[in-house]
PAZA-602018 format. One line per field, with one value per residue (C-alpha): residue number from 1; x, y, z. Coordinates in Angstrom, 3 decimals. Layout:
// PAZA-602018
seq	c(NUM_...);
c1	c(X_...);
c2	c(Y_...);
c3	c(Z_...);
//
This chain:
// PAZA-602018
seq	c(1_2_3_4_5_6_7_8_9_10_11_12_13_14_15_16_17_18_19_20_21_22_23_24_25_26_27_28_29_30_31_32_33_34_35_36_37_38_39_40_41_42_43_44_45_46_47_48_49_50_51_52_53_54_55_56_57_58_59_60_61_62_63_64_65_66_67_68_69_70_71_72_73_74_75_76_77_78_79_80_81_82_83_84_85_86_87_88_89_90_91_92_93_94_95_96_97_98_99_100_101_102_103_104_105_106_107_108_109_110_111_112_113_114_115_116_117_118_119_120_121_122_123_124_125_126_127_128_129_130_131_132_133_134_135_136_137_138_139_140_141_142_143_144_145_146_147_148_149_150_151_152_153_154_155_156_157_158_159_160_161_162_163_164_165_166_167_168_169_170_171_172_173_174_175_176_177_178_179_180_181_182_183_184_185_186_187_188_189_190_191_192_193_194_195_196_197_198_199_200_201_202_203_204_205_206_207_208_209_210_211_212_213_214_215_216_217_218_219_220_221_222_223_224_225_226_227_228_229_230_231_232_233_234_235_236_237_238_239_240_241_242_243_244_245_246_247_248_249_250_251_252_253_254_255_256);
c1	c(57.556_59.749_63.047_62.617_64.843_67.777_67.513_67.619_70.682_72.436_71.692_73.048_76.272_76.749_76.280_78.700_81.245_80.973_81.609_84.731_86.215_87.396_85.137_86.627_86.567_87.761_90.593_92.660_92.053_94.334_94.644_97.758_97.623_99.222_102.785_104.364_108.094_109.867_113.605_115.211_118.133_121.657_122.231_118.731_116.904_113.755_111.566_112.834_109.565_111.265_111.608_108.810_109.387_108.481_105.591_104.062_104.348_102.554_99.654_99.278_99.339_96.639_94.360_94.911_95.259_94.321_94.430_97.996_101.274_103.576_107.231_110.024_113.707_117.084_118.686_121.311_118.506_117.606_118.049_115.875_113.177_113.429_112.945_109.976_108.280_108.769_107.266_104.235_103.619_103.761_100.041_99.948_102.977_104.762_108.109_108.172_106.370_104.171_103.822_100.392_101.707_104.360_101.982_99.433_101.999_101.015_104.090_105.020_108.520_109.725_112.764_114.889_118.594_120.402_116.955_115.757_118.719_117.874_114.257_115.347_117.805_115.062_112.734_115.484_116.100_112.366_112.382_115.028_112.516_109.644_107.847_106.170_106.270_103.473_105.435_108.836_109.277_112.672_113.091_116.485_118.112_121.812_123.487_124.847_128.136_127.534_123.927_122.188_119.360_118.986_117.661_114.262_113.884_111.219_109.211_108.245_104.991_105.435_108.284_108.737_111.681_111.682_114.984_116.811_120.133_121.363_124.312_126.768_124.190_122.188_119.604_119.642_118.117_116.824_115.588_114.805_113.024_115.125_112.157_109.860_107.212_106.773_107.630_106.022_108.197_105.729_108.296_111.486_110.409_112.845_112.313_114.168_114.646_116.729_113.599_111.260_113.045_111.520_111.741_113.773_112.975_114.336_117.282_120.871_122.663_125.285_122.657_121.033_124.438_125.986_122.916_120.365_118.584_118.878_116.896_114.573_113.149_112.819_110.850_108.831_105.099_104.297_106.693_105.408_101.783_102.520_104.353_101.460_98.874_100.670_100.859_97.255_96.152_97.469_95.748_92.248_90.031_90.667_88.585_86.450_87.900_86.717_83.102_82.681_79.775_77.994_78.554_77.237_74.164_73.279_73.900_71.644_68.860_69.053_68.742_65.233);
c2	c(95.734_93.145_94.974_95.668_92.756_93.704_97.309_96.194_94.073_96.965_99.327_96.794_96.428_100.186_100.485_97.661_99.171_102.575_101.021_99.325_102.570_105.532_108.553_111.728_113.508_110.575_111.190_108.740_108.456_110.557_107.672_105.652_101.903_99.766_98.896_95.476_95.157_91.798_91.109_87.909_86.321_85.621_86.235_85.174_87.049_88.901_86.855_83.398_81.584_78.612_80.781_81.432_85.190_85.457_83.002_85.122_88.270_86.516_85.486_88.999_90.540_88.099_88.764_92.533_93.726_97.350_98.060_96.873_97.631_94.600_94.866_92.271_93.213_91.552_92.415_94.574_96.801_98.570_102.056_101.126_99.887_103.163_105.220_103.088_103.662_107.429_107.389_105.370_107.677_110.807_110.787_114.333_113.637_116.875_115.210_115.761_114.188_116.313_115.520_114.065_111.809_110.502_109.893_108.203_105.537_101.920_99.771_96.171_94.835_91.234_89.241_86.133_85.928_89.032_90.134_90.223_92.417_94.702_94.899_96.466_98.767_100.001_100.620_102.620_104.767_105.494_106.479_109.115_110.717_110.536_107.681_105.059_101.312_99.010_95.782_94.219_90.452_88.781_85.140_83.707_87.114_87.178_90.526_92.257_94.123_97.576_96.865_96.366_93.842_93.461_96.886_97.704_101.455_103.454_104.202_100.497_99.674_95.885_93.482_89.725_87.358_83.712_81.841_78.495_77.547_74.577_74.315_76.961_79.694_80.548_83.279_86.107_84.703_87.972_91.345_94.221_97.553_100.700_102.321_99.818_102.492_102.784_99.325_96.062_92.995_90.221_87.565_85.695_82.238_79.320_76.479_73.141_71.057_68.236_66.252_68.063_68.286_70.281_69.417_72.006_70.860_73.134_74.455_73.926_70.915_73.016_74.959_71.693_70.496_73.605_75.715_73.013_74.469_77.994_77.080_74.732_77.676_79.526_76.570_75.791_76.228_76.758_79.703_81.380_80.812_82.890_85.528_85.757_85.903_88.798_90.756_90.079_91.282_94.705_94.564_93.492_91.344_91.520_94.165_93.410_94.641_98.147_98.236_94.474_94.897_97.308_95.057_92.007_93.921_95.182_91.813_90.124_92.667_92.088_88.324_87.190);
c3	c(53.374_51.734_52.324_56.056_57.167_54.908_56.098_59.754_58.965_57.201_60.085_62.562_60.562_60.459_64.216_64.877_62.520_64.186_67.588_66.324_64.964_67.061_67.014_65.530_68.884_70.950_73.390_75.399_79.112_81.283_83.724_82.808_82.482_85.143_84.102_84.642_83.992_83.899_83.779_82.519_84.331_83.100_79.400_78.424_75.673_76.666_74.308_75.313_75.977_77.668_80.767_83.242_83.270_79.582_79.910_82.670_80.560_77.687_79.941_81.330_77.847_76.766_79.727_79.982_76.382_77.087_80.823_81.486_79.746_80.018_79.028_79.172_79.243_79.508_82.835_81.104_79.756_82.990_81.507_78.555_80.935_82.868_79.696_78.683_82.029_81.803_78.316_79.434_82.402_80.238_79.485_78.112_75.903_76.759_77.349_81.118_84.062_86.292_89.993_89.238_86.480_88.859_91.751_89.458_88.555_89.156_88.586_89.419_88.701_88.812_87.790_88.249_89.128_87.793_86.630_90.240_91.166_88.238_89.405_92.700_90.925_88.589_91.534_93.244_90.162_89.928_93.584_92.918_90.549_93.024_91.245_93.461_92.820_93.945_94.128_93.511_93.233_93.399_92.385_93.416_93.280_92.380_93.051_89.967_90.234_91.686_92.690_96.041_95.860_99.628_100.640_99.150_98.542_100.346_97.175_96.983_98.789_98.924_98.202_98.285_97.892_96.745_96.959_97.134_98.719_96.682_94.316_93.128_92.464_95.565_95.746_98.249_101.470_102.867_101.737_104.060_103.842_103.779_105.540_107.259_107.761_103.983_102.622_103.647_103.132_102.363_103.157_102.295_101.119_100.895_98.399_98.587_95.425_96.873_97.701_95.316_91.954_89.101_85.418_83.470_79.950_77.240_79.219_77.993_79.483_81.253_83.211_84.299_85.554_87.116_87.963_88.703_91.744_90.355_87.252_89.130_91.048_87.746_86.362_89.500_88.738_92.430_92.655_89.526_90.504_93.612_91.569_89.152_91.929_93.607_90.365_89.391_92.821_91.784_88.401_89.364_87.121_83.365_81.644_78.570_75.314_74.227_73.011_73.439_75.855_73.485_70.498_72.371_73.560_70.079_68.505_71.067_70.466_66.730_67.026_65.894);
//
């Protein structure tokens, strides 16, 4: 029949359209997405893309659009970050977290400078609520007033510390586990920029003068490649977008 090809095309379009729309009885998975929280250092805005923390968050959001929830915060927004995590873990949306919702949590937290200190503080506050943390990463951690960024709380499974010791602002040289039987310290790694300077393009002149080594470690691609690798190890390979495999299969079958 003359109209068989148009009918096949119309049927294909309908199938593709139905796959791209949620079914009426569709329900979200009860398994929460992995959560990645990043904290900026100093007085830096959370969306300042000059800084490696924000650049990393952008890459993770791009590669894990559905399976990972990535959030960036200024280091003064620790309570806001805490509330956001509780909301993301509340998969049944009843306003409280069950024991299962807490234990199902998969959380990684990272930060630079004051943001690194806030990362440990956030992990500690989650621990008081019985919420585990997969990983904390501190990059040139500078202790905020009233915080303890040296002792890693027992609810954290793994922790790592990257630091430098040049100039006026020097990162914490050592972190330790509050309970070594529950927390594995992956290492305290020293970086030296006296003989291996790093370009800090885009930073204000005063930070390049008075905080040179402190921002060099923040801009060091080798440091952030290690940070990113550690986080991605907790996330697994990026998942295909919803229904993409079905759409590709149907489209291939319909190709003459």
